[in-house]
C-alpha positions as CSV (number, residue, x, y, z in Angstrom):
1,M,0.1,0.0,0.0
2,N,1.2,3.7,-0.7
3,P,2.3,5.2,1.6
4,P,3.1,2.8,3.8
5,T,1.3,2.6,7.1
6,P,2.9,3.0,10.4
7,A,4.2,-0.1,12.3
8,T,3.3,-0.4,16.0
9,A,6.8,-1.9,16.6
10,E,10.5,-1.4,14.8
11,K,11.6,-4.0,12.6
12,P,15.2,-5.1,13.3
13,A,17.4,-3.1,10.5
14,A,18.2,-5.6,7.6
15,P,21.9,-6.8,7.7
16,A,24.0,-4.5,5.5
17,V,25.1,-6.2,2.2
18,K,29.2,-6.4,1.5
19,R,29.7,-4.0,-1.4
20,A,32.7,-2.1,-2.5
21,A,33.5,1.0,-0.8
22,T,33.1,3.5,-4.0
23,M,31.1,3.9,-6.9
24,K,30.8,5.4,-10.3
25,A,28.4,8.6,-10.4
26,I,28.1,11.7,-12.3
27,V,29.1,14.6,-10.7
28,K,29.1,18.6,-11.0
29,T,32.3,18.8,-9.1
30,R,32.7,22.3,-9.7
31,P,30.8,25.8,-10.9
32,G,31.1,26.3,-14.2
33,P,29.6,24.1,-17.2
34,G,29.8,20.4,-17.6
35,A,29.7,17.3,-15.1
36,E,32.2,14.4,-14.8
37,V,32.1,10.5,-14.4
38,R,33.8,10.2,-10.7
39,E,34.7,7.2,-8.5
40,V,33.1,8.5,-5.1
41,P,32.1,6.6,-1.8
42,V,28.9,4.8,-1.5
43,P,26.6,6.8,0.4
44,T,25.6,5.7,4.1
45,C,22.2,4.6,4.9
46,G,20.9,6.8,7.8
47,P,18.6,5.4,10.5
48,R,15.6,6.9,8.3
49,E,16.8,6.5,5.2
50,L,16.6,3.4,2.5
51,L,20.2,2.6,0.4
52,L,19.1,1.9,-3.1
53,R,20.6,0.2,-5.9
54,V,19.8,2.7,-8.8
55,R,18.2,0.6,-11.8
56,R,16.9,3.5,-14.0
57,A,17.2,7.3,-14.1
58,G,15.5,10.1,-16.4
59,V,17.8,13.0,-17.6
60,C,15.6,16.2,-17.4
61,G,15.8,19.6,-18.5
62,T,16.9,20.5,-15.2
63,D,20.1,18.5,-15.5
64,L,20.7,20.3,-18.9
65,H,20.5,23.7,-17.0
66,I,22.9,22.5,-14.5
67,V,25.3,21.1,-16.8
68,E,25.0,24.5,-19.0
69,W,25.5,26.1,-15.4
70,D,23.1,29.0,-16.1
71,R,22.0,31.8,-13.8
72,W,19.6,29.5,-11.9
73,S,22.0,26.6,-11.4
74,Q,24.8,29.4,-10.4
75,G,22.3,30.5,-7.5
76,R,21.3,27.4,-6.5
77,L,24.0,24.3,-6.5
78,K,26.7,24.1,-4.1
79,P,29.1,21.6,-5.8
80,P,30.3,19.2,-5.5
81,V,26.8,17.1,-5.9
82,T,26.2,13.7,-7.6
83,L,23.5,14.6,-10.2
84,G,19.9,12.7,-10.9
85,H,16.3,13.5,-9.5
86,E,14.4,11.1,-11.6
87,F,15.2,7.3,-10.8
88,V,14.2,3.8,-9.6
89,G,16.0,1.6,-7.5
90,D,16.0,-1.6,-5.7
91,V,16.2,-1.3,-1.7
92,I,19.6,-3.0,-0.6
93,E,19.7,-1.7,3.2
94,R,17.1,0.1,5.6
95,G,18.0,2.2,8.3
96,G,16.9,1.0,11.9
97,Q,14.2,3.2,12.0
98,V,12.5,2.1,9.0
99,T,9.7,-0.2,9.1
100,E,7.7,0.2,6.1
101,F,10.0,-1.3,3.5
102,D,12.0,-4.4,3.0
103,V,14.7,-5.2,1.2
104,G,14.1,-6.2,-2.6
105,D,11.6,-3.6,-2.7
106,R,11.5,-1.6,-6.0
107,V,10.6,2.4,-5.3
108,S,10.5,5.4,-7.3
109,C,11.3,8.5,-5.6
110,E,9.7,11.6,-4.8
111,S,12.6,14.3,-5.5
112,H,11.5,17.1,-2.9
113,I,12.7,16.8,0.6
114,V,10.6,18.8,2.9
115,C,10.6,20.1,6.3
116,Q,7.4,18.8,7.4
117,H,7.4,21.7,10.1
118,C,6.4,25.1,7.7
119,I,3.0,26.3,7.3
120,A,2.9,25.0,3.6
121,C,3.7,21.4,5.2
122,R,1.5,21.9,7.8
123,T,-1.6,22.9,5.7
124,G,-1.3,19.9,3.1
125,N,1.0,21.7,0.6
126,A,4.2,20.0,1.3
127,H,5.0,20.4,-2.5
128,V,5.6,24.2,-1.9
129,C,7.6,23.5,1.3
130,E,9.6,26.5,1.9
131,N,12.8,24.9,2.8
132,T,12.3,22.1,0.0
133,R,15.9,20.3,-0.8
134,I,16.0,18.6,-4.0
135,L,17.5,15.2,-4.8
136,G,20.3,15.7,-7.2
137,V,20.4,19.4,-6.9
138,D,20.8,20.0,-3.1
139,V,21.5,16.5,-2.3
140,N,23.6,13.6,-3.9
141,G,21.2,12.2,-6.5
142,G,20.4,9.0,-8.6
143,F,23.3,9.1,-11.6
144,A,25.0,6.6,-9.5
145,E,25.2,3.1,-8.7
146,F,23.9,3.6,-5.4
147,V,21.9,6.4,-3.8
148,A,20.6,7.1,-0.2
149,V,16.8,8.7,0.4
150,P,14.7,9.2,3.0
151,A,12.2,6.3,3.4
152,V,9.2,9.0,3.6
153,N,10.4,9.9,-0.1
154,A,10.0,6.5,-1.4
155,W,7.3,5.0,-3.4
156,R,6.7,1.5,-4.0
157,A,7.0,1.3,-7.8
158,P,3.6,-0.3,-9.6
159,A,4.6,-3.7,-10.2
160,N,2.7,-3.7,-13.7
161,I,4.8,-1.1,-15.5
162,P,8.0,-1.2,-17.2
163,I,11.1,-0.4,-15.0
164,E,11.7,2.7,-17.7
165,V,8.4,4.0,-16.8
166,A,9.2,3.7,-12.9
167,A,12.2,5.5,-13.2
168,V,10.0,8.8,-14.5
169,M,7.3,9.0,-12.2
170,E,8.7,11.9,-10.9
171,P,8.2,14.0,-14.0
172,L,5.1,12.2,-14.7
173,G,3.9,13.5,-11.6
174,N,4.3,17.0,-12.9
175,A,2.1,16.5,-15.7
176,V,-0.7,14.7,-13.5
177,H,-0.3,17.8,-11.1
178,T,-0.8,20.1,-14.1
179,A,-3.5,18.4,-15.8
180,F,-5.6,18.0,-12.5
181,A,-5.3,21.3,-11.0
182,G,-8.7,21.9,-13.2
183,P,-11.4,20.1,-14.9
184,L,-10.7,17.5,-17.4
185,S,-13.7,15.1,-17.9
186,G,-15.5,16.3,-21.4
187,C,-13.2,19.3,-21.5
188,N,-11.3,20.5,-24.9
189,V,-8.0,21.1,-23.6
190,A,-4.8,22.2,-25.0
191,V,-1.1,21.6,-24.2
192,T,1.3,24.2,-25.5
193,G,5.0,22.7,-25.5
194,C,5.4,19.0,-26.2
195,G,8.8,18.3,-24.3
196,P,8.5,15.1,-22.2
197,I,5.9,16.4,-19.6
198,G,4.0,17.6,-22.1
199,L,3.8,14.5,-23.6
200,F,3.0,12.9,-20.5
201,A,0.2,15.5,-19.8
202,I,-1.4,14.6,-23.4
203,G,-1.9,10.9,-21.9
204,V,-3.1,11.9,-18.9
205,A,-5.9,14.3,-20.1
206,R,-6.9,11.9,-22.6
207,A,-6.7,9.1,-19.7
208,A,-8.8,11.6,-17.3
209,G,-11.7,11.9,-20.0
210,A,-10.8,15.0,-22.0
211,A,-12.9,15.6,-25.2
212,R,-10.2,16.6,-27.2
213,V,-6.7,17.2,-26.4
214,F,-4.8,19.5,-28.7
215,A,-0.7,19.9,-28.7
216,S,1.1,23.1,-29.8
217,D,4.9,23.2,-30.4
218,V,7.4,24.5,-33.0
219,S,9.3,21.2,-33.3
220,P,8.3,18.8,-36.0
221,Y,9.9,16.1,-34.3
222,R,8.1,16.9,-31.1
223,L,4.6,17.3,-32.6
224,E,5.4,13.8,-34.2
225,L,6.1,12.6,-30.9
226,A,2.5,14.2,-29.6
227,R,0.8,12.3,-32.4
228,T,2.2,8.9,-30.9
229,M,0.6,10.1,-27.7
230,N,-2.9,10.2,-29.4
231,A,-3.1,14.1,-29.5
232,D,-6.3,14.7,-31.4
233,T,-4.9,17.6,-33.3
234,V,-1.4,18.7,-33.3
235,I,-0.8,22.9,-34.1
236,D,2.8,23.8,-35.8
237,V,2.6,27.3,-34.4
238,S,5.7,28.2,-36.6
239,R,3.3,27.7,-39.3
240,E,-0.5,28.1,-38.2
241,N,-1.9,30.6,-35.8
242,F,-2.9,29.0,-32.6
243,V,-5.8,31.2,-31.7
244,E,-7.0,30.9,-35.0
245,R,-6.9,27.1,-35.3
246,V,-8.2,26.4,-31.8
247,K,-11.2,28.7,-32.9
248,Q,-12.1,26.3,-36.0
249,L,-11.5,23.2,-34.0
250,T,-14.0,24.2,-30.9
251,N,-16.7,25.7,-33.3
252,G,-15.6,29.3,-32.0
253,L,-16.2,28.2,-28.3
254,G,-12.4,28.1,-27.3
255,L,-10.7,26.1,-24.7
256,D,-11.8,24.7,-21.3
257,G,-8.1,24.6,-20.4
258,V,-4.4,25.1,-21.2
259,L,-1.4,23.3,-19.7
260,E,1.4,25.4,-20.6
261,M,4.7,23.5,-20.5
262,S,6.9,25.8,-22.6
263,G,7.4,28.8,-20.6
264,N,7.2,30.8,-23.6
265,P,5.6,34.4,-23.5
266,Q,3.8,33.7,-26.9
267,A,2.4,30.6,-25.9
268,V,1.0,31.9,-22.9
269,R,-0.7,35.1,-24.4
270,D,-1.9,32.6,-27.1
271,G,-3.2,30.3,-24.4
272,L,-4.9,32.7,-22.5
273,A,-6.6,34.1,-26.2
274,A,-7.8,30.7,-27.0
275,L,-9.5,30.1,-23.3
276,R,-13.2,30.6,-23.1
277,N,-14.4,33.1,-20.5
278,G,-14.0,31.1,-17.3
279,G,-11.4,28.9,-18.6
280,R,-8.4,28.0,-16.6
281,L,-4.5,28.1,-17.3
282,S,-2.1,26.0,-15.4
283,L,1.5,27.1,-15.9
284,L,4.3,24.5,-15.1
285,G,6.7,25.9,-18.0
286,L,9.4,28.3,-16.7
287,P,10.0,31.7,-18.6
288,K,13.7,32.4,-19.0
289,E,12.7,36.2,-18.4
290,S,9.7,38.3,-17.1
291,F,7.4,39.7,-19.8
292,E,4.5,41.8,-20.5
293,L,0.9,40.4,-20.4
294,D,-2.4,42.1,-21.0
295,W,-4.3,41.3,-17.9
296,N,-7.2,43.2,-18.4
297,R,-8.1,41.6,-21.8
298,L,-6.7,38.4,-21.3
299,V,-7.3,37.5,-17.6
300,I,-9.3,40.1,-15.6
301,F,-12.5,40.6,-18.0
302,K,-12.6,37.1,-19.0
303,G,-12.7,35.6,-15.5
304,V,-9.7,33.1,-16.2
305,T,-8.1,31.1,-13.3
306,I,-4.2,30.7,-13.3
307,H,-2.5,28.1,-11.4
308,G,1.1,28.2,-10.8
309,I,2.5,24.7,-10.9
310,I,5.4,23.2,-8.8
311,G,6.5,19.7,-8.2
312,R,3.9,17.0,-7.3
313,R,1.3,17.2,-4.5
314,M,2.5,14.8,-1.8
315,Y,1.2,12.5,-1.8
316,E,-2.2,12.7,-3.7
317,T,-0.5,12.9,-7.0
318,W,1.4,9.9,-6.3
319,Y,-1.9,7.7,-5.6
320,Q,-3.3,9.4,-8.6
321,M,-0.3,8.3,-10.8
322,D,-0.9,4.5,-9.4
323,N,-4.2,4.5,-10.4
324,L,-4.0,5.7,-14.0
325,L,-1.0,3.3,-14.9
326,G,-2.5,0.5,-12.6
327,S,-5.7,1.1,-14.9
328,G,-4.1,0.6,-18.4
329,R,-5.3,3.7,-19.4
330,L,-2.1,5.6,-19.5
331,D,1.0,4.4,-21.6
332,I,3.9,7.0,-21.5
333,R,6.3,4.5,-23.3
334,P,5.9,6.3,-26.7
335,A,7.4,9.7,-25.2
336,I,10.4,7.7,-23.8
337,T,12.5,7.6,-26.9
338,H,16.1,6.9,-25.7
339,V,17.3,4.4,-23.2
340,M,21.2,4.8,-22.5
341,P,23.8,3.7,-20.4
342,M,24.8,6.1,-17.8
343,E,28.2,6.8,-19.1
344,A,26.9,8.3,-22.4
345,F,25.5,11.2,-20.3
346,D,27.1,13.6,-22.5
347,D,25.0,12.0,-25.2
348,A,22.0,12.2,-23.4
349,I,22.8,16.1,-22.8
350,D,23.5,16.4,-26.3
351,L,20.1,15.0,-27.4
352,L,18.1,17.3,-24.8
353,R,20.1,20.3,-26.1
354,S,19.2,19.3,-30.1
355,G,15.4,18.9,-29.2
356,K,15.7,15.4,-30.9
357,A,14.5,13.4,-28.0
358,G,11.5,12.8,-25.8
359,K,12.3,11.2,-22.4
360,V,15.9,9.8,-22.0
361,V,16.4,7.2,-19.4
362,L,20.1,6.2,-18.3
363,V,21.1,2.6,-17.3
364,P,23.7,2.5,-14.5
365,W,27.3,0.6,-14.9
366,G,26.6,-3.2,-14.3
367,E,23.1,-3.0,-15.6
368,S,21.8,-4.1,-18.6
369,A,18.8,-2.5,-20.7
């Protein structure tokens, strides 16, 4: 069951398995561009932690930002840190205070480590905890042979899904959180931006009963992936006017909802313009800079609801993911375009930079795809 129920008595800690003292990991070793494969100590398992043997790990746009050492990375990271915040692993050791998992369990991980004490945490909004630390950003992550994680962040991977899907439940949760922030059933919705999370969102919206799901991007490659995720219509906004096309598709009614995944200012403006009065805009994409918006015309006079989306609701979103995946109605495998060895991390980053990939999943050293 997820999350596990507290036990009335502590289980004895599982005996530690004899293993090498060091492991390979992809480490941001210093400020500046790049990341390196390093031999680092195998992490120790704290009393409330699990030690996992990493089985698969997803590469994210955040990893690209870190490798390129952009302004956000410069203000957030304190190298050295092992990268990787999307992963699945097998429990090989549990801390003495962990009662709800056993050695051999396969778990995906919530990447946000929260304080449980701030007002957000105490009012059911831990996903916006004021003191969030992130695996693979603030704390050593899963681009490694082994990783130690708080047991409270572990989630038993659904037994009926491929291991590559289990590896990317964290970003899938972003898509589920964004999609479920407003009405879906019987609605006409658009996903603007067909990166991996946008692609996942297409599948989520369809599985949740959206009447029609439209998808927009400027990349023919990504629009083709949107078709494989069964978008009803794809709109190449480098060739078509998004607002006019939506009006044609909805007989002039407009959209009930927009799931904005690109962070592009024009996509935000077009999404708002294409919404019907009283529609909703859910924003996950991150603009690079601030930008102007005609608030009166596009938001206030239309009575639009705007949601800012970050992370996953802990752990409501994880239950929703389990239900969607377990039902068989949601299949995100078409969006997982590359499964590569972890030592090919630089190639994976180049794929992301080129835009010629959906979700890229890495296989750690010693594992076979």
